[in-house]
C-alpha positions in Angstrom: 62.2 124.1 -107.4 58.7 122.8 -108.2 59.5 122.6 -112.0 62.8 120.8 -111.2 61.0 118.2 -109.0 58.4 117.7 -111.7 61.1 117.2 -114.3 62.8 114.6 -112.0 59.5 112.8 -111.4 58.7 112.6 -115.2 62.2 111.4 -116.0 62.0 108.8 -113.3 58.6 107.5 -114.4 59.7 107.4 -118.0 62.7 105.3 -116.9 60.4 102.9 -115.0 58.1 102.7 -118.1 61.0 101.8 -120.2 62.1 99.1 -117.8 58.5 97.7 -117.8 58.5 97.5 -121.6 61.9 95.8 -121.6 60.7 93.3 -119.0 57.6 92.5 -121.0 59.7 91.9 -124.1 61.9 89.7 -122.1 59.0 87.6 -120.8 57.9 86.7 -124.3 61.4 85.5 -125.2 62.9 83.9 -122.1 61.4 80.8 -120.7 64.3 79.8 -118.4 63.4 80.8 -114.9 66.8 81.9 -113.5 67.8 83.8 -116.7 64.4 85.5 -116.7 64.6 86.7 -113.2 68.3 87.8 -113.4 67.7 89.7 -116.6 64.6 91.3 -115.2 66.6 92.7 -112.2 69.2 93.9 -114.6 66.6 95.7 -116.7 65.0 97.4 -113.7 68.3 99.2 -112.9 69.7 99.6 -116.4 67.2 102.3 -117.2 68.1 104.1 -113.9 64.5 103.6 -112.9 65.7 101.9 -109.7 68.9 101.9 -107.8 68.9 98.2 -107.0 66.5 95.2 -107.3 66.3 91.6 -106.1 63.9 88.8 -106.4 63.4 86.1 -103.8 61.3 83.0 -104.6 59.8 80.4 -102.3 61.7 77.2 -102.2 60.6 73.6 -101.6 60.4 74.1 -97.9 58.2 77.3 -98.3 61.1 79.5 -97.3 62.7 82.2 -99.4 66.0 82.3 -101.2 67.5 85.1 -103.3 67.2 84.1 -106.9 68.4 87.2 -108.7 69.8 90.6 -107.8 71.3 93.7 -109.5 72.7 96.9 -108.1 73.7 95.6 -104.7 77.5 95.7 -104.2 79.2 92.9 -102.3 78.3 89.4 -101.3 74.6 88.7 -100.4 75.3 85.3 -98.8 74.4 86.6 -95.3 71.1 88.0 -96.6 70.3 84.8 -98.4 71.0 82.8 -95.3 68.7 85.1 -93.3 65.9 84.4 -95.7 66.4 80.7 -95.7 66.3 80.7 -91.9 62.9 82.2 -92.0 63.9 85.5 -90.4 62.3 87.7 -93.1 63.0 91.4 -93.3 60.0 93.5 -92.4 59.3 94.6 -95.9 59.3 91.0 -97.2 57.2 89.7 -94.3 54.6 92.4 -95.0 54.6 92.0 -98.7 54.0 88.2 -98.5 50.9 88.9 -96.4 49.2 91.4 -98.7 48.7 92.3 -102.4 49.5 96.0 -102.0 52.9 97.6 -102.4 54.9 97.9 -99.2 56.9 101.1 -98.7 59.8 101.5 -96.3 60.9 105.1 -96.0 63.0 105.0 -92.9 65.3 102.0 -93.5 67.3 102.6 -90.3 64.2 102.3 -88.1 62.3 99.6 -90.0 65.2 97.4 -91.1 67.8 97.6 -88.3 68.1 93.9 -88.1 68.5 93.3 -91.8 72.2 92.6 -92.7 71.7 94.6 -95.9 70.3 97.7 -94.3 73.5 99.6 -94.4 73.6 99.1 -98.2 70.2 100.6 -98.5 70.8 103.9 -96.7 69.8 107.0 -98.6 67.0 105.2 -100.4 63.5 104.0 -99.8 62.3 100.4 -100.4 59.3 99.2 -102.5 58.5 95.6 -102.0 55.6 93.5 -103.4 54.6 89.9 -103.6 54.9 88.0 -106.9 51.4 86.5 -107.0 49.3 84.9 -109.8 45.9 83.8 -108.8 46.0 82.2 -105.3 49.7 81.3 -105.5 52.5 83.5 -104.2 55.8 82.8 -105.9 58.0 85.2 -103.9 58.7 88.9 -103.7 60.2 91.7 -105.7 62.2 94.4 -103.9 63.7 97.6 -105.2 65.5 100.7 -103.9 64.7 104.1 -105.3 65.1 107.8 -104.2 62.8 108.6 -101.3 61.0 111.5 -103.1 59.3 109.0 -105.5 57.8 106.6 -103.0 54.7 108.6 -102.4 53.6 108.7 -106.0 50.5 106.6 -106.8 51.8 106.2 -110.4 55.0 104.7 -108.9 53.1 102.1 -107.0 50.9 101.2 -110.0 53.9 100.7 -112.3 55.8 98.7 -109.8 52.8 96.5 -109.2 52.4 96.1 -112.9 55.9 94.8 -113.4 55.5 92.4 -110.5 52.3 91.1 -111.8 53.9 90.6 -115.3 56.8 88.6 -113.7 54.4 86.5 -111.6 52.4 85.7 -114.7 55.6 84.6 -116.5 56.5 82.4 -113.5 53.0 80.9 -113.6 53.4 80.2 -117.4 56.8 78.6 -116.8 55.3 76.4 -114.1 52.5 75.3 -116.4 55.0 74.4 -119.1 57.1 72.4 -116.7 54.0 70.5 -115.5 53.0 69.8 -119.1 56.5 68.4 -119.9 56.3 66.3 -116.7 52.9 65.0 -117.8 54.2 64.2 -121.3 57.2 62.3 -119.8 55.0 60.3 -117.5 52.7 59.4 -120.4 55.7 58.4 -122.5 56.9 56.1 -119.7 53.5 54.6 -119.2 53.2 53.9 -123.0 56.6 52.3 -123.0 55.6 50.1 -120.0 52.3 49.1 -121.7 54.1 48.3 -124.9 56.5 46.1 -123.0 53.7 44.3 -121.2 51.6 43.7 -124.4 54.7 42.6 -126.4 55.3 39.8 -123.9 51.8 38.5 -123.8 51.6 35.3 -125.9 48.3 36.3 -127.4 47.7 38.2 -130.7 46.6 41.7 -129.8 45.8 44.5 -132.3 44.3 48.0 -131.9 42.1 49.0 -134.8 40.7 52.2 -136.1 36.9 52.4 -136.4 37.2 51.5 -140.1 39.1 48.4 -139.3 42.6 49.4 -140.2 45.4 48.5 -137.8 46.8 51.2 -135.5 49.1 48.9 -133.6 49.9 45.2 -133.2 52.0 43.4 -130.6 55.0 41.1 -131.2 52.9 38.0 -131.0 50.8 39.2 -133.9 54.0 39.9 -135.8 55.5 36.5 -135.1 52.3 34.6 -135.8 51.3 36.3 -139.1 54.6 37.7 -140.1 53.3 41.2 -140.4 55.3 44.1 -139.2 53.3 47.1 -137.9 53.9 48.9 -141.2 52.6 45.9 -143.1 49.7 45.4 -140.7 48.6 49.0 -141.3 48.1 48.2 -145.0 45.5 45.6 -144.1 41.8 46.2 -143.1 41.0 43.3 -140.8 37.2 43.9 -141.0 37.2 43.7 -144.8 39.3 40.6 -144.8 37.3 38.8 -142.2 33.9 40.1 -143.4 34.0 40.7 -147.1 30.3 41.3 -147.2 29.6 44.9 -146.1 26.1 43.8 -144.8 27.7 41.7 -142.1 30.5 44.1 -141.4 28.1 46.7 -139.9 27.2 44.4 -137.0 30.8 43.9 -135.9 
């Protein structure tokens, strides 16, 4: 019996390790948040490491909403609405308040009010926050056979995959912020360009050596130089042919 249990434990941990490797490969390739989370849930159950998995993320109102799930049969609308109303299942509420893995062994006793409790019977729950630095993005929750929930290795591996997903979410968030900043800068540059082009004064931006980087429309209209043509001129050399005087400009 002991050898059979040990064999089951090794098989299960190998399946979880396989899932973690697959999720890590996914993280390097997928930068779309919904696709990343859905595929991660799929991978966690594809290896038979877990019976079911779902991920809930915080929304704009700081509530939670189901973002991805795999392994749960039937419609999860009731469960989703429960999270959105702020009535969090016990495992989720506890996971959001700590960094450690939350274990629910007796689902009937601990999750009696959860509309999905009936679907989880016969299994135990592991739940952990998806946190990177000081920010909590949501929670990862899985179902697995009860005999594996006591293993320290199980908790370590589960926390590892959650941390990897949280880091990926953080990376996606930074990329989105970078794109927003670039778009704001582009809009500001366009606005500045429009303002400068309508000023009836010749304006030019020069490099330190005197070559033109940019000229406004008034400059173009007055001298007849396009920006491309202006860039072929060195205004300091043309205005101050003598290098001795040029150094004081």
